[in-house]
C-alpha positions in Angstrom: -0.1 0.0 -0.1 3.0 2.2 0.9 4.3 1.4 -2.4 1.5 2.2 -4.3 1.3 6.0 -2.4 4.4 6.6 -3.1 4.1 6.1 -7.0 0.7 8.1 -6.5 3.0 11.3 -4.7 5.9 10.8 -8.0 5.7 14.2 -9.5 4.8 14.9 -12.9 6.1 16.4 -15.8 3.8 19.7 -16.5 2.8 18.5 -19.8 1.3 15.1 -18.3 -1.3 13.4 -20.0 -4.8 14.7 -19.7 -8.4 12.9 -20.0 -10.4 15.1 -22.7 -13.3 14.8 -24.3 -14.5 16.5 -27.3 -17.4 16.9 -29.5 -17.6 18.5 -32.9 -21.7 18.7 -31.9 -24.2 18.2 -29.5 -25.1 14.9 -29.2 -27.5 13.1 -26.3 -26.6 9.9 -24.9 -28.2 7.7 -22.2 -26.4 7.9 -18.5 -27.1 8.2 -14.8 -25.1 9.6 -11.8 -25.0 7.2 -9.5 -26.4 3.7 -11.8 -27.8 2.0 -8.8 -30.4 0.3 -11.1 -32.9 3.5 -12.0 -33.9 4.3 -15.2 -31.1 5.7 -17.6 -31.7 9.7 -18.1 -31.4 11.5 -21.2 -27.6 13.4 -21.3 -26.9 16.2 -23.4 -23.3 16.6 -24.0 -22.7 20.1 -26.3 -20.3 20.7 -28.7 -16.7 22.0 -27.1 -14.1 20.5 -25.5 -13.9 19.7 -21.3 -10.3 18.0 -19.9 -9.3 16.9 -16.3 -5.9 15.8 -14.8 -5.7 11.8 -15.2 -5.2 11.1 -11.3 -8.7 14.0 -10.8 -10.2 11.9 -13.2 -9.5 8.4 -11.9 -10.8 9.4 -8.6 -14.2 9.5 -10.3 -14.2 6.2 -11.9 -17.3 4.8 -12.9 -19.3 1.8 -12.3 -18.3 -1.4 -14.3 -19.8 -1.6 -17.8 -19.6 2.6 -17.9 -17.4 5.7 -18.5 -18.3 9.2 -16.8 -18.3 12.0 -19.2 -16.3 14.9 -18.2 -19.1 17.1 -17.2 -18.4 21.7 -16.7 -19.6 22.5 -12.8 -23.6 23.3 -13.7 -24.1 19.9 -15.3 -25.3 16.9 -13.9 -23.2 13.5 -13.5 -23.2 11.3 -16.8 -22.0 8.0 -17.1 -22.8 6.0 -20.3 -22.5 3.0 -20.8 -19.0 2.1 -22.4 -20.3 -0.1 -25.2 -22.6 3.8 -26.5 -20.5 5.9 -25.9 -17.2 3.8 -28.2 -19.6 2.1 -31.0 -18.3 3.4 -34.0 -21.1 5.9 -34.4 -20.7 7.6 -31.8 -19.9 11.2 -32.0 -18.1 12.0 -28.1 -14.6 10.7 -28.8 -12.3 10.7 -25.1 -8.6 10.4 -25.2 -5.6 10.4 -23.2 -3.3 13.0 -24.8 -0.1 14.4 -23.5 0.4 17.9 -25.4 3.8 19.8 -25.6 3.6 23.4 -24.4 5.2 25.1 -27.4 4.9 24.6 -31.4 6.6 22.1 -33.1 10.3 23.1 -34.3 11.4 23.8 -38.2 13.4 21.3 -37.6 10.6 18.1 -36.7 8.4 20.1 -39.7 11.3 19.8 -41.9 11.8 16.3 -40.6 8.4 14.1 -41.0 6.6 16.9 -43.7 2.8 17.2 -42.3 1.0 18.2 -45.7 -2.5 15.5 -45.2 -4.7 16.5 -42.2 -8.3 15.7 -41.0 -10.8 18.7 -40.5 -10.6 18.9 -36.3 -9.3 16.7 -33.7 -9.0 13.6 -35.0 -12.0 11.3 -34.5 -11.1 7.4 -32.5 -9.9 4.8 -34.5 -12.9 2.6 -35.3 -14.9 6.1 -36.4 -12.8 7.1 -39.8 -14.9 4.6 -42.1 -15.1 7.0 -45.6 -12.6 9.7 -44.2 -8.9 10.4 -45.3 -6.3 12.4 -44.6 -6.0 15.4 -47.0 -3.6 17.7 -48.6 -3.5 20.6 -45.9 -1.0 23.7 -44.7 0.0 23.6 -41.7 -0.5 26.5 -39.4 2.5 25.4 -37.5 2.6 28.8 -34.9 -1.4 26.7 -34.2 0.5 23.9 -33.6 1.4 21.2 -30.8 3.1 18.0 -29.9 0.8 15.2 -29.1 0.8 11.8 -27.6 -2.7 10.3 -28.2 -4.3 7.1 -26.4 -7.7 6.6 -26.9 -10.3 5.2 -24.7 -11.5 1.6 -25.4 -14.2 -0.1 -24.2 -12.7 -2.7 -22.0 -9.1 -0.5 -21.9 -8.7 3.0 -20.5 -10.4 4.5 -18.8 -12.2 1.4 -17.3 -8.9 1.0 -16.1 -5.6 2.8 -16.2 -3.5 3.0 -19.0 -1.4 0.1 -20.4 0.0 -1.6 -23.0 -3.6 -2.5 -24.2 -4.3 1.3 -24.6 -3.4 2.0 -28.4 -1.5 5.3 -29.2 -0.7 7.8 -31.8 1.4 10.9 -32.9 -0.6 14.2 -33.8 -0.1 17.4 -33.9 -3.5 18.9 -32.9 -4.3 22.4 -33.4 -5.4 25.0 -30.8 -6.3 28.3 -30.0 -4.1 31.4 -28.7 -5.2 30.8 -25.2 -3.7 27.0 -25.8 -7.2 25.6 -25.9 -8.2 22.8 -28.5 -9.6 24.8 -31.8 -11.5 21.5 -33.0 -12.4 23.9 -36.8 -8.2 23.9 -37.1 -7.0 21.1 -39.3 -5.2 18.2 -37.5 -1.9 16.7 -38.6 -1.0 13.3 -38.3 2.7 12.0 -38.1 4.6 8.7 -38.8 2.3 8.7 -41.4 2.7 7.8 -45.1 1.2 10.1 -47.5 -3.0 10.7 -47.1 -2.9 7.9 -44.6 -3.6 7.7 -41.0 -0.8 7.9 -38.3 0.5 3.9 -37.6 -1.1 2.6 -33.7 1.0 1.7 -31.0 1.0 0.4 -27.6 0.9 2.3 -24.6 4.8 2.2 -23.2 6.3 1.6 -26.2 9.7 1.2 -26.3 10.2 3.1 -28.6 9.3 6.5 -27.3 9.9 5.4 -23.9 10.2 9.1 -22.6 7.4 10.2 -23.7 5.8 7.5 -21.7 7.7 8.7 -18.6 5.9 11.2 -16.1 9.5 12.7 -15.0 10.2 13.4 -18.4 9.1 16.6 -20.4 7.6 15.4 -23.5 10.2 16.8 -26.1 10.9 16.6 -29.9 14.2 14.9 -29.4 11.7 11.9 -28.6 10.6 11.6 -32.3 13.9 13.1 -33.9 16.0 10.3 -32.2 18.1 12.8 -30.3 19.3 12.4 -26.8 17.9 16.0 -24.7 20.6 18.5 -24.0 22.8 18.1 -21.4 23.3 20.5 -18.7 27.0 22.3 -18.2 29.3 20.8 -15.8 29.0 23.6 -13.7 32.5 26.1 -13.1 35.0 25.3 -10.6 33.9 27.8 -7.2 36.0 30.8 -6.5 37.7 31.2 -3.5 35.9 34.1 -1.1 34.2 34.9 1.6 31.9 32.1 3.8 28.3 32.1 3.2 26.3 33.5 6.5 24.2 30.6 8.1 21.3 29.4 5.7 18.2 30.5 7.1 15.4 27.8 7.6 12.9 28.3 4.7 9.2 29.1 5.7 6.4 27.1 6.3 3.9 26.4 3.1 1.3 28.8 3.9 -2.3 26.8 5.5 -5.1 26.0 3.0 -7.4 28.2 2.3 -10.7 28.7 -0.1 -8.7 27.8 -3.1 -7.7 24.7 -1.8 -11.4 24.0 -1.1 -12.1 23.9 -4.6 -10.2 21.0 -5.2 -13.2 18.4 -4.0 -11.7 15.7 -6.5 -8.4 15.8 -4.9 -10.2 16.3 -1.2 -12.2 13.1 -2.3 -9.6 10.7 -2.9 -7.8 11.4 0.3 -11.1 9.9 1.9 -11.1 6.8 -0.2 -7.7 6.0 0.2 -8.4 6.6 4.2 -11.5 4.6 3.8 -9.6 1.8 1.9 -6.7 2.3 4.7 -8.5 2.8 7.8 -11.8 2.0 7.9 -12.7 5.8 9.2 -13.9 8.4 7.7 -12.7 12.0 6.8 -10.4 13.0 9.8 -9.5 15.7 7.7 -11.2 18.7 9.1 -11.7 21.0 5.3 -12.4 24.1 7.9 -10.2 24.3 9.6 -7.2 22.4 7.2 -5.8 20.2 10.0 -5.8 16.4 10.5 -7.5 13.8 13.4 -4.1 11.8 13.7 -5.2 9.5 16.4 -7.4 8.7 13.7 -4.9 6.6 12.0 -3.2 4.9 15.0 -2.0 1.4 13.6 -1.4 3.3 10.2 0.9 5.9 10.8 3.8 5.2 7.9 0.1 5.4 6.0 -0.4 8.5 7.4 2.7 10.7 6.7 2.5 9.5 2.8 -0.9 10.8 2.7 -0.4 13.7 4.3 3.2 14.4 2.3 0.9 13.9 -1.3 -2.3 16.0 0.1 0.0 19.3 1.0 2.3 18.5 -2.3 -0.9 18.4 -4.5 -2.7 21.2 -2.8 0.6 23.6 -2.2 -0.4 24.6 1.3 0.0 22.6 4.5 -2.6 20.7 6.9 -2.1 20.8 10.5 -2.4 17.9 12.6 -4.1 17.2 16.3 -3.3 14.2 18.8 -1.2 11.6 18.4 -1.0 8.9 15.6 0.4 5.6 17.5 1.8 3.2 16.1 0.4 -0.4 17.2 3.7 -2.3 16.6 6.0 0.5 18.9 3.6 0.3 21.6 3.3 -3.7 21.2 7.6 -3.4 21.9 7.4 -1.5 24.8 
């Protein structure tokens, strides 16, 4: 359990995968909020795009056989059947996408010479019947190198991204504010003229750095170059000893901004229930933890609190004492 929590705590690059849901036109699906046997309500999915961090989206995973859609805060939850969502006739696409933060370089454009595109962001592979990339001129400033890994009925998001997930390289169009441009053309990479890009499994060793959350998404991954290495620091020159360093101030206590990250806080509560069987040791009003509620699980508390503070960017206080059952028994 501790190992899993440490993996959760690992810092990911700012351009790590996000869950993206997009649709060219407004459509309706059958879905429900709790899916406990009640009749399915009609769920409207508006045209446009929605996005969530993978961790936040995974915390909202739907019951088996269903997929929870990304919704605005004003819209009710919706979880249609996976079979209907990913059907060839479906109008809503769902993909885990890792996108570069800057436009492609002239070297990448020259190397792959993208000259064929499809309108808008690409449809899932099972929805491409009758469609082929057509000649187009890339607007380099509006494109971003992107690694798309597609959702499927029996794969992600029903389970974590794994080698069963099919991925592709694309240049995706964005607006000036970085949001998706669903009207501009997308260009497949590594594809022959007028062909779709070749697919490969998540974690493919040819681009291992693209699947490493600690590594940024660099063009060198595709260009076959090693990332630039930092120059060794110059030899230090003799100088007067520096004054003793002052201890860094503690992180600010959490406030209203942290309270808005409900998915992360709910994820903490979920782990707590799995580990201790208790509920809500975290007081979201005072931003303090009841450590006594974790007695017998002190190492897990330390890890989870560290993860929580890292993700929130603020400090959580602690009340009471967590008693390690093993330490008490050895006295």
